[in-house]
C-alpha positions in Angstrom: -23.6 -39.1 -0.6 -20.2 -40.8 -0.6 -20.1 -40.4 -4.4 -20.6 -36.7 -4.3 -17.9 -36.3 -2.0 -15.7 -38.4 -4.0 -16.4 -36.5 -6.8 -15.8 -32.7 -4.8 -12.8 -34.0 -3.2 -11.0 -34.9 -6.3 -12.1 -31.7 -7.8 -10.3 -30.4 -5.3 -7.1 -32.4 -5.7 -7.2 -31.3 -9.6 -7.6 -27.3 -8.7 -5.0 -27.7 -6.0 -2.4 -29.8 -8.2 -2.9 -27.0 -11.6 -2.3 -24.1 -8.9 0.8 -25.6 -7.6 1.9 -26.4 -10.8 0.8 -22.8 -11.8 3.1 -21.3 -9.1 5.8 -23.6 -10.1 5.6 -22.4 -13.5 5.5 -19.1 -12.9 8.2 -19.0 -10.0 10.5 -20.7 -12.8 10.0 -17.8 -15.6 9.6 -14.8 -13.5 12.5 -12.7 -13.6 14.2 -14.1 -17.0 13.5 -13.2 -20.5 13.1 -15.7 -22.9 14.3 -13.5 -26.2 17.3 -14.7 -28.1 17.9 -11.7 -30.0 21.3 -11.3 -30.6 22.9 -7.8 -30.6 26.2 -8.1 -32.5 26.5 -4.9 -34.0 24.8 -2.8 -31.3 26.1 -0.4 -28.7 24.5 -0.2 -25.4 25.1 2.4 -22.6 23.5 0.9 -18.8 24.1 3.8 -16.2 24.4 2.4 -12.9 26.0 -1.1 -14.0 28.1 -1.9 -11.4 25.8 -3.7 -9.0 22.2 -4.9 -9.0 19.4 -4.7 -12.5 22.4 -2.5 -13.9 24.7 -5.6 -13.7 22.8 -7.9 -14.9 21.4 -5.8 -17.5 24.8 -5.1 -18.9 25.6 -8.8 -18.3 22.9 -10.1 -20.3 23.7 -7.3 -23.2 27.3 -8.9 -23.3 26.2 -12.2 -23.6 23.7 -11.2 -26.7 27.8 -9.7 -28.1 26.6 -6.3 -28.4 29.4 -3.6 -27.2 28.8 -2.4 -23.9 29.4 0.6 -22.0 29.3 1.1 -18.4 28.4 4.0 -17.2 29.8 4.8 -13.4 30.4 7.2 -11.0 33.2 5.0 -9.6 35.2 3.9 -12.2 37.2 1.3 -10.0 33.8 -0.5 -9.4 33.0 -0.3 -12.7 36.3 -2.2 -13.9 35.5 -4.8 -11.7 32.2 -5.1 -12.8 33.7 -4.9 -16.2 36.0 -8.1 -15.6 33.3 -10.0 -14.3 31.3 -10.0 -17.3 33.8 -10.3 -19.8 34.9 -13.6 -17.5 31.2 -14.7 -17.7 30.7 -13.8 -21.2 33.8 -13.8 -23.2 32.8 -10.5 -24.6 35.4 -8.3 -24.5 33.6 -5.8 -25.9 32.6 -4.2 -22.2 34.1 -0.9 -21.2 33.7 1.0 -18.2 33.3 5.2 -18.5 33.1 7.7 -15.8 30.0 9.5 -15.4 28.6 11.1 -12.5 24.6 11.7 -12.9 24.4 14.3 -10.3 27.0 16.6 -11.9 25.6 18.2 -15.2 29.1 18.5 -16.2 30.0 15.2 -15.9 27.3 13.8 -17.5 28.4 16.9 -20.7 31.6 15.1 -20.8 30.6 11.7 -20.7 29.0 12.8 -23.7 31.5 14.5 -25.8 33.4 11.4 -24.8 31.4 8.9 -26.0 30.6 10.2 -29.5 34.5 11.0 -30.2 34.8 6.8 -29.9 31.3 5.7 -31.1 29.3 6.4 -34.3 26.1 5.0 -32.8 24.1 4.0 -29.8 20.9 1.8 -30.0 20.0 1.2 -26.2 20.1 3.5 -23.8 19.2 2.1 -20.0 18.9 5.1 -17.7 18.9 2.8 -14.6 21.1 4.5 -11.8 19.6 6.1 -8.9 20.0 7.6 -5.7 17.8 7.3 -2.7 17.1 7.8 1.5 20.0 10.7 1.7 20.2 13.7 3.8 19.4 16.9 2.2 22.8 17.4 0.0 23.4 19.8 -2.9 25.6 19.6 -6.1 28.0 21.7 -7.7 24.9 23.1 -9.5 23.1 23.9 -6.8 20.5 20.9 -7.3 19.3 18.4 -4.7 21.2 15.6 -5.1 18.6 12.9 -5.2 16.7 14.6 -8.1 20.0 15.7 -9.7 20.9 12.0 -10.0 17.7 10.4 -10.4 15.9 12.5 -12.7 18.4 15.5 -14.5 21.3 13.7 -15.1 19.2 11.1 -16.9 16.8 14.1 -19.0 20.7 16.0 -19.9 22.2 12.5 -20.8 19.0 11.2 -22.9 18.6 14.5 -24.8 22.1 15.1 -25.4 22.5 11.4 -26.7 19.2 12.0 -29.3 21.2 12.4 -32.5 23.3 9.1 -32.3 19.7 7.6 -31.0 18.0 8.7 -34.0 20.8 8.0 -36.6 21.1 4.5 -35.5 17.1 3.4 -35.4 15.4 1.5 -34.5 16.9 2.4 -31.3 15.4 2.2 -27.7 15.6 3.8 -24.3 14.8 2.4 -20.9 14.0 4.5 -17.9 13.9 2.8 -14.9 11.5 3.6 -12.4 9.7 1.7 -9.1 6.2 1.2 -7.6 7.5 4.4 -5.4 6.0 6.8 -7.7 2.8 6.0 -6.6 3.3 7.3 -3.4 4.7 10.5 -4.8 1.6 13.4 -3.8 2.6 15.5 -7.0 5.9 17.3 -8.2 6.0 20.4 -6.5 8.0 22.8 -9.1 8.6 25.6 -7.1 10.4 23.2 -4.6 12.9 21.3 -7.2 15.8 22.6 -5.1 14.7 22.0 -1.7 14.1 25.8 -1.6 11.0 25.4 0.4 11.5 22.0 2.1 12.8 18.7 2.1 11.6 15.3 2.8 13.9 12.4 2.4 11.0 10.2 1.1 8.9 12.2 -0.6 11.9 13.5 -2.7 12.5 9.8 -3.8 8.7 9.0 -4.4 8.6 12.4 -6.7 12.1 11.9 -8.6 9.9 8.2 -9.9 7.4 10.1 -11.1 9.7 12.5 -13.2 11.2 9.3 -14.5 7.6 8.0 -15.2 6.6 11.5 -17.0 9.4 12.0 -18.6 9.2 8.5 -20.2 5.6 9.2 -21.2 6.1 12.5 -22.8 9.5 10.8 -24.9 7.1 8.4 -26.2 4.5 10.9 -27.4 7.1 13.1 -29.0 8.8 10.1 -31.1 6.0 8.5 -31.3 5.9 6.6 -35.3 10.0 6.9 -35.4 12.3 4.3 -35.1 13.2 5.3 -31.5 11.0 3.3 -28.9 
């Protein structure tokens, strides 16, 4: 009987040790990209790159030698981020450009200026977002959260589609979140908050819109060099 218990305890220790090692391993690789791809000669746009996910995405692209455009609503903060990235990577091919995604005029002006300066676009990361704000309407009459999180990125992507196709293989990355699971379904008769407005439901709906846009874009570009 003692031998049986000794065997069970030994098995338990082995299993427990294996689980601890597995946990430590998963923690060590969590949030890390193991790819060593060099992006020299590639051009990337990252929206909302002043802080957070956008900043670290732009930083990684810069480390891989890409030409990186930080599309920022606030140029002062955008330039600070550029300075930090250049200091950390030594890549001087990083710059900030003004882009206010909740204003369609700003999106069009950004694209016009970008196309005047650049001949290709390999990566577009639609990262910028807005959440949990009181009901606010933009100059276009849109609800500001929907404008920033979906209408702006939608227009930006479509206006840049010619350069993305020209630069194939190219990639569009739309950053969403688990919040799309909490959407009750987009009310297409209430996109401008004409009938009612809920701070949280509006945000959930914009994240669902990101997912739907991404799936449809993938369907329409299937079999091409746009990923």
